[in-house]
N, C-alpha and C positions, 0 to 999 in steps of 0.2 A: 504494500500500500504506500502511496506517495502522498505526503501531506504538504500543504503550504499554509501560510498564515490565515488564509481565508477559506480555502476549499480543499476537499480531499479528492484526489483524482484516481479512482479505481480504474478508470478507462485507460490510463497510461500503463497500468499493469497488463491490461488486455492487449494493448499495442505491442508491448515487448514480448508477451507470450506468443502472440500470433506471428511476430517476426521470427522467433526461433523455431516455431512449428513449421513455418514456410520453408526454412532451411532444411529441416529434417525431412519434410515431405519431398522436397526436391531431390535430395540425395537418395532417399529410399526408392522413389519411383524410377530414378535414373538407373539404379542398380537392378531393380526388378525388370525394367524394360530391356536392359542388356542381357539378362538371363531369359528373356522371352516369357517371363511369368506374366507380364502385363503387355498389352499392345502399346504402340507409340501414343503417348498422351502429350500433345504439343503444348497444352495449357500449363504444364508444370516445368517446361524447359528452362524458364528463367525465374522460377519461383524463389530459388535460393538467393539470387541477386536482388530480387525485390525485398526479400526478408532483410538482407543487409541494409538496403536503402531505408527501410522502416527503422532499423537500429540506429542509423545515422540521425534521422529526424528525432527519434525518441531521446537519444543520448544528449544531443545538443540542447534539447528542451529541458530535460531534467537537471542538467548541469547548470543551466541558467538559474533555476530555482536553488540549486546548491550554492551558487555564488551569492544569492540573496541572503543566505543564512550565515555566511562568513563575514566577520567584522571587516569593515572597509580598510582599516590599517593593516597592512601585510596580507591583503586578500589574495594577491597573485601568488605569493610564496606558499601560503597555506593550500591554495587550490592545487598547485602543481605537486606538492608533496602528497596530498591525498590521492590525486589521480595516479601518480607513479606507484604508490603502494596498492592501488586498486587493480591496475591492469597488468603490471609486470610480473608479480610473483607467479601467477598461474600460467602466464604465457611462457615464462622461462622454464617452468616445470614441464609444460607441454613440449617445448623444443627439446629439452634434455631427454624426455621419455622416448620421443620419436627416434632420436639418434641412438640411444642406448639399446633399445629393443628393435631397431631396424624396421620401423613401421613406415610403410610407403606414404607419400603425401596424399594419395587417394586410394581407397581400398582395392580397386581393380588393377592397380599398377604394382610394379616391383620396387623394392627399396633401391634408391640410387645414392651412392656415396656423394657427399658434397664437399666443397672447399672450406677451408678455415674461415675465409672472408665471408662466405655465405652463412656459416654457422653464427659468427658474431653479428652479422646483419640481422639474422632472425632473433637472436637474443636481445638485441637493442631495438628491434622493430623499426628498422630503417631500410628494409629490403627494397621498398619502392623507390627510395632516393638513389641508391647506388646500382639499381638494375639487377637485383638478385631475386631468386625464386624463393617461395615459402616452402619450408620443409614439411609443413602440413597445410593443406589447402585453406582451412578456416583462418589461418594467420594472415592471409592477404589483406584483410580489411583493417587489422589493428594499427598498422603504421599510419593510416589516414586518420584514425581517431586520435592517436598520439599527437599528430601534427595539428589537428584541430584544437587540442587542448592549449597549444601555444598562443592562439589568438582569441580564445573564448572570453577571457577576462576583459579584453579590450572591446569586444562586441557587447559585453554586458554593460560597459560604460556608455557605449553608443546608445543603448536603449534608454538611458536616462536623459538623453538630450531631447530638445524639442524637435518635432518633425522626424522622429527616429524611424517611423514606419516608412516614410518617403526615402530616407537614407538607405534603409534596409532593402527596399524594392530596387533602388538604384544599384546597390551592391549585387543583388541577385542577377539583375539584367547585365551588369557589367562583367561579372565573372562568367556568366553564361556565354556572353559574346567572346570573351578572351579564351575560355575553354574550348569553344567550338572552333575558333580560329586556329589555336595551337594544334588541336586534334586534326583539323583539316590539312594543315601544313606539314605536320610531322608524323601523323598516323597514331599518335597517342597524346593524352592530355595529363596523365599522372594525377597529381593532387588537384589540379584545376578542374578535373572532371567531376570531383565530388564536393567542391566548395558550395555550389548551389544546393546540394542535398542537405548539407549541414545547416545552411542558412534557412532551409525550410523549417527546421526546429526553432531557430531564432524568431522566425515569423510567427510560429505558434505561441512563443513566449510573449511576443508583442500583443497578440490577440487573446491573451489569457483572461481578460476581463469581459470577453464576449458573453452576453447573456445566452445560455444554451436554450435552444428552441426545438431540438429534435429529441425524440424519446431515446432513453438509454438502450432499450431493447434493439434498436436499429444499428447501434454501434458495431457489434460483432459481424452483422451481415454486411455493413459498409466495408469493414476491413477485408472480409472474404472477397467482396466485389472488387475492391481496390487492388488487392494482391493479384487476383485473377486477370483483371483488365490490364494492369501494367505488365504482367508476365506475358500475356498474349501480344501486347504492343511491342515489347522488346523482342519477342520471338520472331516477329515479322518485320521489324524495323531494319532499315539499311544501316550501314556503318555511319553514314553522315548524320542520321537522326537518332541513333541509339542513345547517346548521352543526353541530348535534349529531351527525349522522352522521360528519362530518369529525373531531370530537373523539374519538368512540369509535374510529374507525379509527386515529388517531394513538396513542392509548393502547394499542390492540391491537398495533400495530407496535412501539412502544417496549418493551412488556413481553415481546415474543417474540424480539427480535434476538439476544440472547445465549443463547437456548435451543438454537441450532443450532451444531454444531461448525464451526470455521473451515475454509474450503476449502483443500485441499492439492493441487488440480489446477493445475499450473504454467501451462499455456497459457491456461486459463480465467481464472486470476488475473491474468495479464498483460494480456489483452484488457480485463477489467473495470478494471484499474488505468489503462490508457491512456484509456478512455472517461471515467472519473471525473476524471482529471487535466485533461482539456480540457473538462469538462462546463460550466463557467461560460461559456466562449467559445461552445460549442455552443448553450447556452440563449439567449444574447443575439443571436447572429448568424443563427440558422437562419431566422427570418422575413424579415429583409432579403434574404437569399440566395434564399429561396423566391420573393419578389417579383421578384427579378432573373431567376431561372431560368424561372418560369412566365409572367411577364407582360412584363417589360422586354425580354428577349432574343427574344421571340416565336418560340420553338421550337415547331414544329408537332407533334412527337411528345411525348406526355405522359410516356412512359417515358424518353425522352432528357432531358426536363426534370428528372425525378426523379434521374437519374444526375448531372446538372450540379449539382442542389441538394445532393445528398449529398457529392459531392467538393468543391464550393465551400464548404460549411459546415465540412467536415473541415479543408480547407486553411487557411481563415481562422481557425478556432479554434486550430490549431497555431501559426500565425503570431502571432496576438495574445497567446497564452500566452508565447511565447519573447521577443517584442519588448516586451510591456507588462506582462502579469501577473507573470511571474517576476522581472524586474528591479525592479518596484515592491514585490513581496513582500520581496525581499532588502533594498531600501532601507528599507522600514518596519521590518524586523527590526533593521537596523543602527542606525536612528535611535532605536528604543525601547531598544536596548542602551546607546546613548550617553547617554540620559537616565536610565537606571536608576541607582539608588544604588550606589556602589562601596565596597567595604570600605576603611575608613580606618585607617591605622596608629594604634594607641593606645599611650600610654606607661604601662607597668606597673612599679611599683617593687617590686623583689624583695629580700627581706631574707635574704641567705645565712646559712648556719650558720657557726660558727667554723671557720676553715680551718687551725687549728694555733696553738700557743702563740706561735710566732715571728711569724706574720702578725697574730695578734690577730683581734678581731671587725671586720668591715667591712660597709658597706652598698654596694649597687650598683644602678644603674638600667639597664634594658635596653629597647630599642625592639623591640616585637614586633608582628606583623601579625595583625589579627583576620580570620580566614578564614571566619567564619560568613557564610552567604548569607541 
């Protein structure tokens, strides 16, 4: 559950849960189609990419709320420390596990030895900058998130300015134009290809005070429709319009999130909250577990392999959250709080009024604490 000072956004848990489910469905259907268990289903061909796109919108949105809750003084430093402690520990474990146990980057492939430079690039999550491959396919999106962290505090400041929505729309259009131009000229746009996607989340933050007018029951169906429509759009898009489709999709998602009333269905909210809570672990571990369940264990029944995969991914995600993610999140928060500026006592000279003819006029000094944050 995500809380702000004014509203509770169960719908954001649903967005994150549907994003990771889209990634799982994409990889499972791709594997089953490759084994001819399922016929070709073109609607799921890009569902994984759309799920990551939803992650980008969701992440930038909730981190804007996170920045709201961090004291202004030292905000950038605290934010960076907390994000590093959140994303790196589990990604480092994932990279190390893949290399030690020789797990292929995708289940149907064979393990390929990689260079020392590529290993360090994956540990540091800079593989997109230096043109290296990810040792596990889900790792491809993490460098873009890390690079987004660098500018998010400054975008947070921008939203406090007058006419901030106009400035944000100008940024979306400007980066879309730059990204399309670079992609058209070079064949790839790298980080520029995803800037408008993250800005979709900033747009949602700007529209957070929208009075919701659509029923909460429609929100899950809207997400299914959005994921399916964008996946089909990407499936049939040419290379020239592939990235523009993702930008439009991110803006549409960001601009509609707060049009829906927040869910009040207790059981649904709990399920979505649990999936969202463990979604990072699910995202990073589901392919290694798929390789284990479908290839390494040599289970003859496809459906038994699916059960092993689902339970294995769930169990490992819960374990890694409680053993790694949660302790490191807490440690990062404590460390950032330790480094945060603390109010210092200041000496204020107070000139009291006359206290009577017998006492006469007197000066006094008092030590007072500055409680401003």
